[in-house]
C-alpha positions as CSV (number, residue, x, y, z in Angstrom):
1,M,17.2,-9.4,12.9
2,V,15.3,-6.4,14.3
3,V,14.1,-3.2,12.8
4,S,15.0,-0.1,14.8
5,V,14.0,3.5,14.6
6,A,17.8,4.2,14.5
7,N,17.9,2.7,11.1
8,V,15.6,5.3,9.6
9,H,17.1,8.3,7.8
10,Q,16.0,11.7,8.8
11,C,14.1,13.0,5.7
12,Q,14.0,16.7,6.1
13,R,17.5,17.9,5.6
14,D,18.6,21.5,5.5
15,G,16.7,23.3,2.7
16,E,14.7,20.2,1.8
17,P,10.9,20.7,1.6
18,P,8.7,18.7,4.0
19,A,6.9,15.6,3.1
20,T,3.2,15.9,2.3
21,V,-0.1,14.1,2.8
22,V,-2.7,14.8,0.1
23,F,-6.1,15.0,1.9
24,D,-9.5,16.6,1.9
25,P,-12.3,15.4,4.3
26,T,-14.6,14.9,1.3
27,L,-12.4,12.0,0.2
28,T,-14.5,9.9,2.6
29,D,-17.4,10.3,0.1
30,Y,-15.9,7.1,-1.5
31,D,-18.5,5.2,0.5
32,F,-20.2,1.9,-0.6
33,G,-22.7,2.2,2.3
34,P,-23.1,1.3,6.0
35,D,-23.0,-2.4,5.6
36,H,-19.8,-2.5,3.4
37,P,-16.6,-3.5,5.0
38,M,-14.5,-0.7,3.6
39,A,-15.9,2.0,5.9
40,P,-14.7,5.5,5.2
41,V,-14.6,6.2,8.9
42,R,-11.3,4.5,9.0
43,V,-9.8,7.4,7.1
44,D,-11.3,10.0,9.4
45,L,-10.1,8.2,12.4
46,T,-6.6,7.9,11.0
47,M,-6.3,11.6,10.3
48,R,-7.8,12.5,13.7
49,L,-5.3,10.2,15.5
50,A,-2.4,11.5,13.4
51,G,-3.4,15.1,14.2
52,L,-3.7,14.5,17.9
53,L,-0.2,12.9,17.9
54,G,1.3,15.8,16.0
55,V,2.2,13.7,13.0
56,V,0.5,16.1,10.6
57,G,2.2,19.4,10.9
58,P,5.4,21.1,9.9
59,R,7.1,17.9,8.8
60,L,4.1,16.5,7.1
61,L,2.1,19.2,5.4
62,T,-1.5,18.7,4.2
63,V,-2.0,19.7,0.5
64,P,-5.3,19.8,-1.3
65,A,-6.7,16.9,-3.2
66,P,-7.8,17.7,-6.8
67,I,-10.4,15.7,-8.7
68,A,-9.0,13.8,-11.7
69,S,-10.3,14.6,-15.1
70,D,-11.9,12.0,-17.3
71,D,-8.9,12.3,-19.7
72,L,-6.5,11.5,-16.8
73,I,-8.6,8.5,-15.7
74,A,-8.8,7.3,-19.4
75,T,-5.0,6.9,-19.5
76,V,-5.7,3.5,-17.8
77,H,-9.5,2.9,-17.9
78,G,-11.8,2.5,-20.9
79,E,-14.6,5.0,-21.8
80,Q,-17.3,2.4,-21.2
81,L,-16.3,1.9,-17.6
82,I,-16.0,5.6,-17.0
83,E,-19.4,6.3,-18.4
84,A,-21.0,3.5,-16.4
85,V,-19.5,4.8,-13.2
86,R,-20.6,8.3,-14.1
87,R,-24.2,7.1,-14.5
88,A,-23.8,4.7,-11.5
89,D,-25.1,1.9,-13.6
90,E,-25.8,-1.6,-12.2
91,A,-23.4,-2.9,-14.9
92,E,-22.3,-6.2,-13.4
93,S,-20.3,-7.0,-16.6
94,L,-18.1,-4.1,-15.6
95,G,-17.9,-5.1,-11.9
96,L,-20.5,-2.6,-10.7
97,G,-23.7,-3.3,-8.8
98,T,-22.1,-6.3,-7.1
99,D,-21.7,-7.0,-3.4
100,D,-18.1,-5.8,-3.6
101,N,-18.8,-2.7,-5.6
102,P,-22.4,-1.5,-5.1
103,V,-23.2,1.7,-6.9
104,F,-23.9,4.8,-4.9
105,P,-24.8,8.4,-5.9
106,G,-21.8,10.5,-6.8
107,M,-19.6,7.4,-7.4
108,H,-17.7,8.9,-10.3
109,Q,-16.9,12.1,-8.4
110,A,-15.8,10.2,-5.3
111,A,-13.6,7.7,-7.3
112,A,-12.1,10.5,-9.5
113,H,-11.3,12.4,-6.3
114,V,-9.2,9.5,-5.0
115,V,-7.4,9.3,-8.3
116,G,-6.7,13.0,-8.3
117,A,-5.4,12.8,-4.8
118,S,-3.0,10.1,-5.7
119,V,-1.8,11.7,-8.9
120,E,-1.1,14.9,-6.8
121,A,1.1,12.8,-4.5
122,F,2.9,11.5,-7.6
123,R,3.3,15.1,-8.8
124,Q,4.6,16.3,-5.5
125,V,7.4,13.7,-5.6
126,W,8.2,13.9,-9.3
127,T,8.5,17.7,-9.4
128,G,10.6,17.8,-6.2
129,A,7.9,19.7,-4.3
130,S,8.1,17.0,-1.6
131,P,10.6,14.1,-1.1
132,H,7.7,11.8,0.0
133,S,4.0,12.1,-0.4
134,V,1.1,9.9,0.8
135,N,-2.6,9.5,0.0
136,I,-4.1,7.1,2.6
137,T,-7.4,7.0,0.7
138,G,-5.6,5.6,-2.4
139,G,-4.3,2.2,-3.1
140,L,-7.3,0.9,-5.0
141,H,-5.2,-1.8,-6.6
142,H,-7.8,-4.3,-7.9
143,A,-9.5,-2.1,-10.5
144,M,-8.9,-3.3,-14.0
145,P,-8.8,-1.1,-17.2
146,D,-12.2,-2.4,-18.2
147,R,-13.9,-3.1,-14.9
148,A,-14.2,-2.3,-11.2
149,S,-13.1,-5.1,-8.8
150,G,-12.6,-5.8,-5.1
151,F,-13.9,-2.5,-3.7
152,C,-11.9,-0.6,-6.3
153,V,-13.7,1.5,-8.9
154,Y,-10.7,3.3,-10.6
155,N,-7.1,2.2,-10.1
156,D,-5.5,5.4,-8.7
157,V,-2.1,3.8,-8.4
158,A,-2.0,2.7,-12.0
159,V,-3.1,6.1,-13.2
160,G,-0.3,7.7,-11.1
161,I,2.4,5.4,-12.5
162,R,1.1,6.0,-16.0
163,W,1.4,9.7,-15.3
164,L,5.0,9.3,-14.2
165,L,5.8,7.4,-17.4
166,D,4.2,10.1,-19.4
167,Q,6.3,12.7,-17.6
168,G,9.5,10.8,-18.7
169,A,10.1,8.4,-15.9
170,E,12.0,5.4,-17.2
171,R,12.0,3.1,-14.1
172,V,9.2,2.9,-11.5
173,A,9.0,0.3,-8.8
174,Y,5.7,-0.6,-7.1
175,V,5.7,-2.6,-3.9
176,D,2.3,-3.8,-2.6
177,V,2.0,-5.1,1.0
178,D,-1.8,-5.5,1.1
179,V,-3.0,-8.9,2.1
180,H,-4.6,-9.3,-1.3
181,H,-2.6,-9.7,-4.6
182,G,-2.1,-6.3,-6.3
183,D,-3.6,-7.8,-9.5
184,G,-4.9,-4.6,-11.1
185,V,-1.6,-2.7,-11.1
186,E,0.2,-5.8,-12.3
187,A,-2.2,-6.3,-15.1
188,V,-1.8,-2.7,-16.4
189,F,2.0,-2.9,-16.5
190,R,2.7,-6.6,-16.8
191,D,4.2,-6.2,-20.3
192,D,6.1,-2.9,-19.6
193,P,9.7,-3.4,-18.3
194,R,9.8,0.2,-17.2
195,V,7.6,-0.8,-14.2
196,L,8.6,-3.4,-11.6
197,T,5.6,-4.6,-9.6
198,I,6.1,-6.6,-6.4
199,S,3.2,-8.0,-4.4
200,L,3.4,-9.8,-1.0
201,H,0.0,-11.3,-0.2
202,E,-1.8,-14.2,1.3
203,S,-1.8,-17.1,-1.3
204,G,-4.5,-16.9,-3.9
205,Q,-5.3,-20.5,-3.1
206,F,-7.2,-19.1,-0.1
207,L,-8.0,-15.5,-0.8
208,F,-9.4,-13.1,-3.3
209,P,-8.5,-12.5,-6.2
210,G,-7.1,-16.0,-6.5
211,T,-4.0,-14.9,-8.4
212,G,-0.4,-13.9,-7.7
213,A,1.5,-17.3,-7.8
214,S,5.3,-17.3,-7.6
215,D,5.5,-18.2,-11.3
216,D,3.4,-15.2,-12.4
217,V,6.4,-13.2,-13.7
218,G,4.9,-10.8,-16.3
219,G,4.1,-10.6,-20.0
220,P,6.3,-11.7,-22.9
221,D,8.0,-8.4,-23.2
222,A,8.6,-7.9,-19.5
223,Q,9.5,-11.3,-18.0
224,G,10.7,-10.9,-14.5
225,Y,9.1,-7.5,-14.0
226,A,6.0,-8.9,-12.2
227,V,7.0,-10.4,-8.9
228,N,4.7,-12.3,-6.6
229,V,5.3,-13.7,-3.1
230,P,2.3,-15.8,-2.0
231,L,2.3,-16.3,1.8
232,P,0.6,-19.2,3.7
233,P,-2.3,-18.4,6.0
234,G,-1.2,-17.7,9.5
235,T,2.1,-16.0,8.5
236,G,3.0,-13.5,11.2
237,D,5.6,-10.8,11.6
238,A,8.7,-13.1,11.6
239,G,7.7,-15.0,8.4
240,W,6.3,-11.9,6.6
241,L,9.5,-9.8,7.3
242,R,11.7,-12.8,6.3
243,A,9.9,-13.1,3.0
244,F,10.0,-9.3,2.4
245,H,13.7,-9.0,3.0
246,A,14.5,-12.1,0.9
247,V,12.9,-10.6,-2.2
248,V,12.2,-6.9,-2.1
249,P,15.6,-5.2,-1.3
250,P,17.7,-7.2,-3.8
251,L,15.3,-6.6,-6.6
252,L,14.9,-2.9,-5.8
253,R,18.7,-2.4,-5.6
254,E,19.2,-4.1,-9.0
255,F,16.3,-2.3,-10.7
256,A,17.3,1.2,-9.3
257,P,13.9,2.9,-9.7
258,E,13.6,6.7,-10.1
259,V,10.5,6.6,-7.9
260,L,9.4,4.0,-5.3
261,V,5.6,3.6,-5.1
262,T,4.1,1.6,-2.3
263,Q,0.6,0.3,-1.4
264,H,-0.1,-0.2,2.3
265,G,-3.2,-2.2,2.9
266,C,-3.1,-3.1,6.5
267,D,-5.5,-6.1,6.2
268,S,-2.5,-8.4,6.9
269,H,-3.1,-7.7,10.6
270,R,-4.1,-10.6,12.8
271,D,-7.4,-8.9,13.7
272,D,-8.6,-8.1,10.2
273,P,-11.9,-9.9,9.5
274,L,-11.4,-10.6,5.8
275,A,-8.0,-12.4,5.7
276,D,-5.8,-14.9,7.4
277,L,-2.4,-13.4,8.0
278,E,-1.2,-12.7,11.6
279,L,0.9,-9.5,11.5
280,T,0.9,-7.0,14.3
281,V,0.8,-3.2,13.9
282,D,4.5,-3.4,15.0
283,G,5.3,-5.7,12.1
284,Q,3.5,-3.5,9.6
285,R,5.4,-0.5,11.0
286,A,8.6,-2.4,10.4
287,A,7.7,-2.7,6.8
288,Y,7.0,1.0,6.5
289,L,10.4,1.9,7.9
290,A,12.1,-0.6,5.6
291,L,10.4,0.9,2.6
292,H,11.3,4.4,3.7
293,D,14.9,3.4,3.9
294,L,14.8,1.7,0.6
295,A,13.4,4.8,-1.0
296,H,16.4,6.7,0.1
297,E,18.8,3.9,-0.8
298,V,17.5,3.1,-4.3
299,A,15.3,6.0,-5.5
300,G,17.0,9.2,-4.2
301,G,14.3,9.4,-1.5
302,R,11.5,9.7,-4.0
303,W,8.6,7.8,-2.4
304,V,4.9,7.8,-3.1
305,A,2.8,5.9,-0.6
306,T,-0.9,5.0,-0.6
307,G,-3.3,3.2,1.7
308,G,-5.3,0.2,0.6
309,G,-7.3,-2.5,2.4
310,G,-7.9,-2.7,6.1
311,Y,-11.2,-3.6,7.7
312,A,-10.6,-3.5,11.4
313,V,-11.6,0.1,11.2
314,A,-11.1,1.2,14.7
315,G,-8.6,-1.2,16.3
316,V,-6.1,-1.5,13.5
317,V,-6.3,0.9,10.5
318,P,-5.9,4.2,12.3
319,R,-2.9,3.0,14.3
320,A,-1.2,1.3,11.3
321,W,-1.7,4.3,9.0
322,T,-0.7,6.8,11.6
323,H,2.6,4.9,11.7
324,L,2.7,5.1,7.9
325,L,2.2,8.9,8.0
326,A,4.9,9.2,10.7
327,A,7.3,7.1,8.5
328,V,6.6,9.4,5.6
329,S,7.2,12.4,7.7
330,G,10.6,11.1,8.7
331,V,9.8,11.0,12.4
332,P,8.6,7.5,13.3
333,L,6.4,7.0,16.4
334,D,7.3,4.6,19.2
335,P,4.8,1.7,19.3
336,A,4.7,2.2,23.1
337,T,3.2,5.6,22.6
338,A,-0.2,5.9,24.4
339,V,-3.2,6.5,22.2
340,P,-4.7,9.8,23.2
341,E,-7.7,9.5,25.6
342,E,-9.6,12.1,23.5
343,W,-9.4,9.8,20.4
344,R,-10.4,6.7,22.4
345,E,-13.4,8.5,23.8
346,H,-14.4,9.6,20.2
347,V,-14.2,6.0,19.0
348,G,-16.4,4.9,21.9
349,R,-19.0,7.6,21.2
350,L,-19.0,7.1,17.4
351,L,-18.8,3.3,17.1
352,G,-19.5,1.9,20.5
353,L,-16.2,0.0,20.4
354,P,-13.3,-0.2,22.8
355,A,-10.2,1.5,21.4
356,P,-6.6,0.4,21.7
357,T,-4.5,2.1,24.5
358,L,-1.1,1.9,22.7
359,L,0.1,2.5,19.1
360,G,1.6,-1.0,19.0
361,D,0.6,-4.6,19.8
362,L,3.8,-6.0,21.2
363,R,5.1,-5.7,24.7
364,A,6.9,-2.4,25.3
365,G,10.5,-2.5,24.4
366,T,10.2,-5.4,22.0
367,E,10.3,-5.2,18.2
368,P,9.6,-7.7,15.4
369,R,12.4,-10.1,14.7
370,W,13.0,-12.5,11.8
371,R,15.6,-14.9,10.5
372,P,17.5,-13.4,7.5
373,W,17.4,-15.4,4.3
374,E,21.2,-15.7,4.2
375,E,21.1,-17.8,7.4
376,G,19.6,-20.6,5.4
377,Y,16.6,-21.9,3.5
378,D,14.3,-24.6,5.1
379,P,12.7,-26.7,2.4
380,A,10.3,-28.1,5.1
381,S,8.8,-24.7,5.6
382,W,5.8,-23.8,3.4
383,L,6.8,-20.1,3.7
384,D,10.4,-20.8,2.6
385,R,9.3,-23.0,-0.3
386,N,7.1,-20.2,-1.6
387,V,9.8,-17.5,-1.2
388,Q,12.4,-19.7,-2.9
389,A,9.9,-20.4,-5.7
390,T,9.6,-16.6,-6.3
391,R,13.4,-16.1,-6.2
392,V,13.9,-19.0,-8.7
393,A,11.2,-17.6,-11.0
394,V,12.4,-14.0,-11.0
395,F,15.9,-13.4,-9.9
396,P,17.7,-14.8,-13.0
397,Y,15.9,-12.2,-15.1
398,H,17.7,-9.6,-13.1
399,G,21.1,-11.2,-13.0
400,L,20.7,-12.1,-9.3
401,D,21.9,-15.3,-7.7
402,V,19.0,-17.4,-6.4
403,L,21.2,-19.1,-3.9
404,A,23.0,-16.0,-2.5
405,W,21.9,-12.9,-0.7
């Protein structure tokens, strides 16, 4: 099976407002320092590339990013954590002052800005101001209510979902395609059946945070509403897309969310230095297009997207997230599109690194392919065994047939 641009709905219909990206250049103040892998330059390079390619414009308007109030952050996070972040304390018991989350001046302001930007994206979609909205600086999915974790100080996605519930939303689906388990968002809502969380990630046997097994299905009051698909190291486009399509679409169709929320860490790429999956930018783009279509199919088009991880800051992140921004706009970019020479020269001057020449990794005219689940399950395949374990663990809670499509 192959994903094609022809499969993507046109978003901006007559009279419908354009999609939005919530952005302010000062969002790059979320900065753990020059030696930290989550370099904010990845955000600047993405917006610069998307601008040069005309992705940001009439079909994807930029809207201002507010700073979240303490009261808004406190809908998910405890006062002790908020106060420690505000003081930039070396409070290791709260996850601060560690190698992952070193403190820096202005940390609370910077982290609150990311939260505010994501909640604005949620507001855009919930109020109908935009059909889709994206905050590429968001997706800080590891932060827990009582502590920072994994480069994530506050959990902007969890605050945004909580905001939706407080506005009256009854069903929200969250799909996390970062290479790491979306443990923080799952933890916040693991006992709330109004929120379906689905995470596809490299197996916790090999990668931080070490959680997200197939039999992790939620709390006692929400069994089946936490869904985890642990993937073997080395999984590439074909295996990843096979797993995605075997689990995500049937669950979303059955759950019928009012809003689809997605996290798009692009650290699943084969060149990412912190993980072991083998996706291409083309495979990641295929996931963006599939989620775009699912938003239209199951959620009336209401789609909130965020960024997430991604540590190949010049070679991967800007291309992947430019494809995400294009998918949100409703006008996908061809992976064979040339990367503007102006952008490549900027990367060379800024980082001293060679920059990619094309927006995709695969040979021009080829697209990622995978074998659909309905064609058969291979018990000798590590990937298939894990996918089947997830389906067996979760599908019965939703009245879905484990053995059928």
